C-alpha positions as CSV (number, residue, x, y, z in Angstrom):
1,M,52.0,21.0,9.9
2,S,55.0,22.4,11.7
3,S,54.5,25.8,13.5
4,I,56.7,28.8,13.5
5,D,59.0,29.6,16.4
6,P,56.7,30.1,19.4
7,A,59.0,32.9,20.7
8,L,58.3,35.0,17.6
9,R,57.6,38.7,18.2
10,I,57.2,41.8,16.1
11,R,60.4,43.8,16.1
12,S,59.4,46.8,13.9
13,V,57.3,48.3,11.2
14,T,58.4,50.7,8.5
15,L,55.8,53.3,7.4
16,A,55.9,55.6,4.4
17,V,54.6,59.1,5.4
18,S,53.7,62.2,3.5
19,E,55.4,64.8,5.8
20,L,58.2,63.5,8.0
21,P,58.3,66.4,10.5
22,R,54.5,66.2,11.1
23,S,54.6,62.4,11.6
24,V,57.7,62.5,13.9
25,S,56.0,65.2,16.0
26,F,52.9,63.1,16.4
27,Y,54.6,59.8,17.2
28,E,57.1,61.4,19.6
29,H,54.9,63.9,21.4
30,A,51.4,62.6,21.2
31,L,51.9,58.8,21.1
32,G,55.1,59.1,23.2
33,L,57.7,57.1,21.2
34,P,61.2,58.5,21.9
35,L,63.0,59.8,18.8
36,I,66.2,57.8,18.3
37,E,67.5,59.2,15.1
38,R,66.4,61.4,12.2
39,E,68.3,61.9,9.0
40,N,68.0,61.9,5.2
41,G,64.2,61.8,5.0
42,S,63.7,59.1,7.6
43,A,63.4,58.7,11.3
44,K,63.6,55.9,13.9
45,L,61.6,55.8,17.1
46,G,61.1,53.5,20.0
47,G,62.2,52.8,23.6
48,E,65.4,50.9,22.7
49,R,68.1,52.7,20.8
50,E,69.6,49.6,19.2
51,R,66.1,48.2,18.3
52,P,63.9,51.0,16.9
53,A,60.3,49.8,16.8
54,L,59.1,52.4,14.2
55,I,60.9,53.6,11.1
56,L,59.3,56.4,9.2
57,E,60.3,57.2,5.5
58,E,59.2,60.3,3.8
59,L,57.6,60.1,0.4
60,A,59.0,62.4,-2.3
61,E,55.6,63.2,-3.8
62,A,52.9,61.7,-1.7
63,T,49.4,61.0,-3.1
64,P,46.3,60.3,-1.1
65,L,45.8,56.9,0.5
66,P,42.8,55.1,-1.2
67,P,40.5,54.0,1.6
68,G,39.5,50.8,-0.2
69,A,43.0,49.5,-1.1
70,S,44.6,46.6,0.7
71,G,47.3,47.4,3.1
72,L,47.6,48.5,6.7
73,Y,44.5,48.5,8.9
74,H,46.4,49.4,12.1
75,V,49.7,49.0,14.0
76,A,48.9,47.9,17.6
77,W,51.1,49.2,20.4
78,L,51.1,46.8,23.3
79,H,51.4,48.5,26.8
80,P,52.8,46.4,29.7
81,T,50.0,47.5,32.1
82,R,46.6,49.1,32.2
83,A,48.1,52.1,34.0
84,A,50.6,52.5,31.1
85,L,47.8,52.4,28.6
86,A,45.8,54.9,30.6
87,E,48.8,57.3,30.6
88,T,49.1,57.1,26.8
89,V,45.4,57.9,26.5
90,R,45.8,60.9,28.8
91,R,48.8,62.1,26.8
92,L,46.8,61.9,23.6
93,A,43.9,63.7,25.2
94,A,46.3,66.4,26.4
95,T,47.4,67.0,22.8
96,R,43.7,67.0,21.7
97,W,44.5,64.3,19.2
98,P,41.1,62.7,18.2
99,L,40.4,59.2,19.4
100,E,38.2,57.1,17.1
101,G,37.0,54.2,19.3
102,A,37.5,52.1,22.4
103,S,36.7,48.4,22.9
104,D,37.0,45.6,25.3
105,H,38.0,42.5,23.4
106,G,38.0,40.1,26.3
107,V,41.7,39.3,25.7
108,S,42.6,43.0,25.8
109,E,41.4,46.6,26.2
110,A,42.0,48.8,23.2
111,V,41.7,52.4,22.1
112,Y,41.8,53.4,18.4
113,L,43.0,56.4,16.5
114,S,44.8,57.3,13.2
115,D,48.2,59.0,12.5
116,P,48.5,62.3,10.5
117,D,48.3,60.3,7.2
118,G,45.2,58.3,8.3
119,L,47.2,55.2,9.1
120,G,45.4,53.2,11.8
121,I,46.8,52.8,15.3
122,E,45.6,50.7,18.2
123,I,46.9,51.2,21.7
124,Y,46.1,48.3,24.1
125,A,46.9,46.3,27.1
126,D,46.4,42.5,27.4
127,R,44.5,40.8,30.2
128,P,46.3,37.9,31.8
129,R,46.1,34.8,29.6
130,E,44.2,32.8,32.2
131,Q,41.4,35.4,31.9
132,W,41.1,35.1,28.1
133,P,37.6,33.9,27.2
134,H,37.1,30.7,25.3
135,S,34.2,29.3,23.4
136,P,32.4,26.1,24.5
137,A,34.5,24.2,21.9
138,G,37.7,25.4,23.6
139,G,38.8,28.0,21.0
140,L,39.8,31.5,21.9
141,E,36.9,33.9,21.8
142,M,37.6,37.5,21.0
143,V,34.7,39.9,21.5
144,T,34.0,43.5,20.9
145,L,32.3,45.2,23.8
146,P,32.2,48.8,25.1
147,L,35.4,49.7,27.0
148,D,35.0,51.0,30.6
149,V,37.0,54.1,29.9
150,E,36.4,55.6,33.3
151,D,37.8,52.6,35.0
152,L,40.8,52.5,32.6
153,L,41.7,56.2,33.2
154,A,41.4,55.7,36.9
155,Q,44.6,53.5,36.7
156,S,46.6,56.7,36.0
157,T,45.5,59.9,37.7
158,G,48.6,62.1,37.4
159,L,49.9,64.1,34.5
160,P,51.1,61.8,31.7
161,G,54.9,61.5,31.2
162,P,56.4,62.5,27.9
163,A,57.1,58.9,26.8
164,V,55.4,55.5,26.7
165,A,56.2,53.1,29.5
166,P,59.3,50.9,29.1
167,N,58.6,47.6,27.3
168,T,55.9,49.2,25.2
169,G,56.2,47.7,21.7
170,I,54.2,46.4,18.7
171,G,52.0,43.6,19.8
172,H,50.3,42.9,16.5
173,V,49.7,44.3,13.0
174,H,46.2,44.2,11.4
175,L,46.1,44.2,7.6
176,K,43.4,44.9,5.0
177,V,43.5,42.2,2.5
178,A,41.8,41.3,-0.8
179,D,40.9,37.7,0.2
180,V,40.9,36.7,3.8
181,A,41.0,32.9,3.1
182,R,43.9,33.2,0.7
183,T,46.0,35.4,3.0
184,R,45.1,33.3,6.1
185,D,46.3,30.2,4.3
186,F,49.6,31.8,3.5
187,Y,50.2,32.8,7.2
188,R,49.1,29.4,8.4
189,Q,50.6,27.0,5.8
190,A,53.7,28.9,4.6
191,V,54.7,31.0,7.6
192,G,53.4,28.5,10.2
193,M,51.2,30.6,12.4
194,D,48.2,29.2,14.2
195,E,44.7,30.5,13.6
196,Q,43.3,31.7,16.9
197,A,39.9,33.3,16.1
198,T,37.7,34.2,13.2
199,M,35.0,36.8,12.6
200,P,33.0,37.6,9.5
201,S,35.5,38.5,6.8
202,A,38.4,38.4,9.4
203,A,41.0,36.1,10.8
204,F,43.5,36.3,13.6
205,L,46.8,34.3,13.7
206,S,49.8,34.0,16.0
207,A,52.7,32.1,17.3
208,G,53.0,30.6,20.7
209,G,49.3,30.8,21.6
210,Y,49.1,34.6,21.6
211,H,45.7,36.0,20.7
212,H,47.1,37.4,17.5
213,H,50.3,38.7,15.9
214,I,48.6,39.2,12.6
215,G,45.0,40.3,12.0
216,L,43.3,40.1,8.6
217,N,40.1,41.6,7.3
218,S,38.4,42.4,4.0
219,W,35.7,44.7,5.4
220,Q,36.8,47.6,3.1
221,S,39.2,45.8,0.7
222,A,37.6,42.7,-0.7
223,G,39.0,42.1,-4.1
224,A,41.1,45.2,-4.0
225,G,44.7,45.7,-4.9
226,P,47.3,47.6,-2.9
227,A,47.6,51.4,-2.8
228,P,50.2,53.0,-5.1
229,E,53.8,53.3,-3.9
230,S,53.3,57.0,-3.7
231,A,50.6,56.7,-1.0
232,P,51.4,56.5,2.7
233,G,51.3,53.0,4.2
234,L,53.1,50.0,5.5
235,R,56.4,49.2,3.7
236,R,57.9,46.5,5.9
237,L,56.9,44.3,8.8
238,E,59.8,42.7,10.7
239,F,59.5,39.7,12.9
240,E,62.2,38.4,15.3
241,L,62.8,34.7,15.8
242,S,64.8,33.2,18.6
243,G,67.7,31.9,16.5
244,E,69.2,31.0,13.2
245,P,67.9,27.3,13.3
246,E,64.3,28.7,13.5
247,L,65.0,31.1,10.7
248,E,66.4,28.3,8.5
249,A,63.4,26.1,9.3
250,L,61.1,29.0,8.3
251,G,62.9,29.5,5.0
252,E,62.6,25.8,4.1
253,R,58.9,25.8,4.9
254,L,58.3,28.9,2.8
255,Q,60.1,27.3,-0.2
256,R,58.2,24.0,0.3
257,R,54.9,25.9,0.2
258,G,56.0,27.7,-3.0
259,A,56.4,31.2,-1.5
260,E,58.8,33.3,-3.5
261,L,61.5,34.7,-1.3
262,A,62.1,38.4,-1.8
263,G,65.7,38.2,-0.7
264,T,68.0,37.2,2.1
265,G,70.6,39.0,4.1
266,A,73.2,36.7,5.4
267,G,75.1,39.4,7.3
268,S,72.0,40.3,9.3
269,A,70.4,36.8,9.2
270,K,67.3,38.1,7.6
271,L,64.8,36.4,5.3
272,L,62.4,38.4,3.2
273,V,59.1,37.3,1.6
274,R,55.9,39.0,0.4
275,D,52.5,37.9,1.4
276,P,49.7,37.5,-1.2
277,D,48.7,41.1,-0.9
278,G,52.3,42.3,-1.5
279,E,53.2,43.2,2.1
280,L,57.0,42.8,2.7
281,L,57.7,40.6,5.7
282,A,61.2,40.4,7.1
283,F,62.3,37.7,9.6
284,A,65.4,38.2,11.7
């Protein structure tokens, strides 16, 4: 089975939010994503003006997000160093934003929280690849251990700056799905990602040997459908490939596997498809 372009990376996510000013304030001042543009009920944030990593769209009449629905579990913001991650943790603490957890996953160190609409966020830093743990069989072994928060915070002792470190971006997106096996097979067989690790009711897939670009779990959402369009949540997940030949190869593979394309955009070289849980994926 051919694999997707190993240079794949996540370019951006689009989130629907209930109150745009509240969400912009959180993502800009607490998380530290620079505001690029705000107009007509939407906002763009991120460290690169021409490549916003986060697009927020305000819902006209928002309804509560059902906790058991399929959809977004968290967007994970990858920091270039432990010191950069420590600075973001300190910035969040200074705003008194509640943190919900902290874990050492062997491959990375991570802290968890939610945005104003309850949409999950992970902030993390990777360990060097040569330090990633492997099972006796040779597979990648992701673990969940307590994070040494004191040691992490010691990497940054000064007052946190107003913005995340340069080169901070989306490292992976974790989804709540109705059926892990079904959605895993889509990302493996149709998209061409490689499965890196599994846990009970969860799977982790990637391109290029990364620990994961996509996480899947059914811990809360087994057999569930998506949230209504009026609820906050993920609206678009955009990946970037290294060139048009890679994009064309992906389109051909998706069609061979029977995936129904949601559209194409020749001018911007984009391919759109929905995964089995209805999440809109864009490839550029």
